[in-house]
N, C-alpha and C positions, 0 to 999 in steps of 0.2 A: 696834349690832346684834351679836348673838352670832356667833362664827365659824361655827357649824353652819348658821345661817340665811344667812350670806353664801355659804357653800358651796352650799347648795340653790338660792339665787338665781342663782348663776353657772351651775349645771348646767341650770336651767330656761331661762335666757336664751340659751344656746349650742345651736345646732341641730346636734347631733352624734349619731352612733350608734357602737356598739361592734361590730366584726366579729370573730367567733371562728372561725378556720379550724381544723378538727379532722380527724385521721386516726388511728384506733385508739388513742384516749386515754380509753377508757371508765372507767378507774380515777379519773381526776381531772376529767372533763368536767362532771359534775353540780355538783361543788363550785365550779368556775370560773364556770359559768353563774349559780348562785345568788348568788355574791358580786357578780357584775356587776349582777344585777337589784336589788341594794340601792341602786344609784346611777342606773340608767336602765332603761326598758322598751324603748328603741330598740336592739334587738340583732338582728344578722344572723348566723346560724350557717351556715357552709359545711362540709358533710359531704363531705370529699374522697374518696369511695369507700371508707369504712371497712368492714372485714370482721369487726369484733368486735361488741359489744353497743351501739354508738353509736346505731344507728337506733332501737332499743327505748327507749333513754334519751331521745332527742329527741321521742318521742311525748308525753312529759309537758310539752313546751314548744311545743305546737302554736300557741300565741298569738304566738309570735315568728316573724319572717321566717326561712325556712329554704331553703337551696339544697343539693340533693343531686346529687353527681356519680356516675354509674353505675360509674365506675372511678376509681382514683387518678390524678389529672392533675398533681399537684405543688402545693406551697404557693404558688408564684407565680401559677398559674392560679386557685387558690382565692381569693387576695387580689384578683386582677383582676376576677373575677366578683363578689366582694363589693363592690368599689368601684363597679362598674357598677350593681348593685342599689341601692346607697346613693345614687348620683347620680339614678337614676330615681325614687327615693322622695323626693328633694328635700333630702337632708342636705348641710350645708356642710362638716362635718368627719367623719372616721372614725378612731376609735381601734382599733387592732388589738391583740389580746391572745392569747397562746398558750394552748392548752387543756391543756398538760401540767402545770399547777399551779405553775410557777416564778414567775409574776407575781401581784401583789396588786392586786385591784380597788380597794383603798383609795387607790391612786395616781391613779385617774381624775380626782378633783378637782384634783390638782396639774397635770395636763396642761391641764385647762380653765382654771385660773388663769393658767398660763403663756401660753396662746394669747391671752389678753386683753391681755397686755403686748406680744406680737409677733404680731399677726393675720397669717394667711396664711403662717405659717412651718411647717416640717415638723419635728416634735419626735421625738427618739429617746431612749427610756429608757436611761440609762447605768447599767450594773450594776457592782457591786463584784466584779471577777473574781478577787480574792485571797481571798475568803471560803471557808469550809470546803465541801468536796464539789464545788467547781467543777471540771469535767474539764479536764485540762491541754490537751487538743486544742482545747477551746473557747477557752481563754485565748490559745493560739498563733494560732488562726484569727482571733480578733478583732484581735490586733496586726497580723497580715498584712493584714487587710482595712482597718484604719485607715491603714496606710502607703500603700496604693494609692489609697484615697479621697483622701488629702491630695495625692498626686502628681497625680491626675486633676482635682481641683477647687481645690486650694490651701487647703482648709478642714481644720483640725485638729480631730478629734473623739476622745473617749475610748472610744466604743463605737459601732461601725457595724453590728453584727450583731444587736443586740437586736430581737426581734420586737414589743416593746411600743412602739407609736408612735402619733403623731397626724398624720394626713395632711390637707392642705387639698385637698379633692376636686376643686374646679373648676379648680385651678391645675396639677394633675398633667399631665405629658406624655401625649399621646394614644397614642403608639406605643411598644411594648416588644417585645423579641425573646426573652425568657426566661420559663419557666414553673415552674421548680423553685426551690430555695433561693436560687439566685443572683439571682433577681428582686429580693430585698430590697437587694441592692447596686446593681443597675441603676437602680432607681427613685430612690434618693437621689442617685446621680451625675447622672442626667439632670435631676432636679429642681434640683440646684445649678447645672447648666449653664443652666437656664432662668431662673435668677435668684431662685429660692425660697430663703429663709433656712433652712438645715439646721443644727440645733443639738441638743445633748444636754440632758436633764433627769434628775436623779437619781431612781432608783427602787429599791425593795427587791426582792430575789429569794430564792427558796427552791429549792435543788437537793436533792431527796429521791431518793437512789438506789433506794429501794424502790418508788417510784411512777412516777418520770419515765421516759418512753419516748422515745428519740431516733430519728428516722428519717433522720438524716444519714448518708450512706454516704461515708466518708472518701475513697476513691479516685475514685469516679465524680463525686461532688459537688465535690470539690476540683479535679478536672480541668476541670469545666465552669466553675467560678469563675475558674480561671486563664485559660481561653480568653476568658471575658468580660472580664477585666481587660486582657488583651492588646489586645482590640478597643477597649476604652474608652481605654486609654493612647494608641493610635495616633490615635483620633478626637480626643483632647485635644490632642496635639502638632501634628497636621496641620490641625485646623480650629478647635477651641474656643479655644485660647490665642491664635493669631493673630487670630481674630475679636474676642476681648475686648480685645486690644491696640489694634486699630484703632478699635473702638467707644469706648474710653476716650480715645484720642488725639483722635478726632473730636469727642467730647462736650466736652472741655476746650478744644479748640483746640490745634493742634500746637505753637505757640510756648509756650503756658502748660504744656502737657504736658511738653515738653522741659525747661523750667526747673524745674518742680516735681517731676516723677517721675524725672528723670535727674540734673540738676545738684544739685538740692536733696534728693535721697533721703537716707535715714539711713545708707546704706552709707559706709564709710570710703573715702578716696581710693584706697587700695590695692585694695579690693574692686571699686571702679568701674573702675580700670585693668585688673584681672584679667578683668572682664567684657568689656571692649573687646578684650583680648588673645585671649580665648576666641572671640569673634565673628570676629576677623581670621583666627585659625587655621582655624576651621571653614569660613569663606568661601573660603579659598584651597585648602584640602585637597581631595584628589581624590574626595571622597565625594558625587559628584553624585547628586541624587535623595533623599539621606538627610540632607542638611545641616541642615534644620530640625529633624528628629527628634533628631539627635545634639546639636544646639545646645541645645534646650530640655531634653533629658535631662541633659546635663552641667551646665547652668546650675542646674537643680533640685537635682541631687546635691551640687554645690559651693556651693549657696546664694548664687549670684551674681545680679545684677540682669538679669532676662530681657530687659527692654526695651533696655538698653544693649547686651547681647550680640547681640540680634536686629538692631538697627540697624547694629552694627559688621560683622555678617556680610554685609551688603549690599555689601561690597567686591567680591563676585562678581556685582554688578548686570550684566545683559547687555552693555552697552557696554564693560565692563572685562574681560570674559571672554577676548577675544583676547590682551590684554596679560598676563593671568594665565597662560594656556597658554604663551605665548611665554617668559615669565620662568621658568616651571617647566621647560620643555624646555632652556632655556639653562643653568639651574642644574644640571639633571640631567646635562648633557653633561660637566660637570667631574668627575662621580663614576661615570658609567656609560658604558662604551664599546660602540659598536655596529658591526657589520660594515658596515652601510650608513650613509652620511653623510646626516645630516638637515640640510637647508638651512633656516635660520630666516629666511624672508622671506615676501613676499606669496603665493608659490606653494605655501605649506604647506597640505596637505589633511588631512582626517580619516583617510584611509588611512595617511598618513605618521605620524600620531600613534599609530594602532593598532599599526603595525609597530615603534614605539619606545615602547611602553607602559611598560616598566620605567623608561626614562629619564624619562618624564613623571611617573610616580608618585613616584619617589625625589626628583626635582627639586621637585615640588609640596609634598611633606612638608617638605623642607628650607626652601623658600621660605616656607611657612606658619609654620614654627617661628621663623625669623629675623625675619620681618615682625611676627608677634604679639609677640615679646619686645621688638623695637625700638619698635613703636607703643605697646605697653603701658607701657613705661618712659617714653616721651615724654608719654603721657597722664597718667601719675602726676605728672610734673613740672609739667605745665600745670594740672592740677586743684589741686595744692598751691599753685601761684602764684596761681591764680584765687581760692582760698579765703582766702589770706593777704591779698591785695589787698582783698577784700570785708570782711574783719575790721578792717582798718585804717580803712576808711571808717566 
């Protein structure tokens, strides 16, 4: 069968639509719509309160589904309303394409072919950000977004900001909090947290300075994106990563999980010992309430095994806390002198600790450092011995 026939068959067998959100892109809108219609008649246009000639242009496309916002609500809201209409109409997938002319409709068959290989995945068009006329702010913003997406989900992508995407409509999260440009970040992060495979697919782009109109407002939109990433990072550290850790351990069985993901991980003995040392340091240090956030942040930045670090940090397990506090105060007493004498016995109260906070903080940091270095070194020796014994067998 000829390639063109295979292409047409895939397009006809896949129940998808193309959503075109538009806001004041009258110069390129008609060309974009006509190019999309070469591949499918299943098109949903969302006119997000345009004040130019968009409404007049769309009168020629009355046979297509159209949504008109009386005022500009933002790209996120336009996409969300487009998704809702697509689901109501019964579509399984939605391809979103920008109306500024930077995308090529000829890439639509590539999205459809790729979704056949990985059904129910979320595909993001990956642009060549080094080509001519690509704005520097777009390239920087994309790198910034890629970094935080990987931090929040553990998935490395080359392009997280492209608006040319394929969404599995029935699998998308139901609740979102954003309506502007930052929605395109929130939706892929929440989808990844939900277990949807998020991946890139190569696409072509055209940046024509004479025609392209960008509605991205650097200060306002970048501020909103930064706030969103702050919320997503906290959510990831405090809930998502611990949740995934326990789910994986429970699914495998804790014994198998320990053997395969910890003892048999691909990390070197030094990196495993470093992860243990990090967990011990954070567990003993006086950062109560922030220990999990700090632990996962440093483990991510230092590329250490988060599982090992997290397990090691449980040195601050509730039954051990009195011993840690006692040891910290005792250690601190050698370096900090107080006018009041602190008696380290069963009569010790929280008020006593508050009155000697400096002694406790200094002592806990010293105890944390000494303990982490000692246990980290011993762990390295034990891991080396364990591996050498295993290799001999």
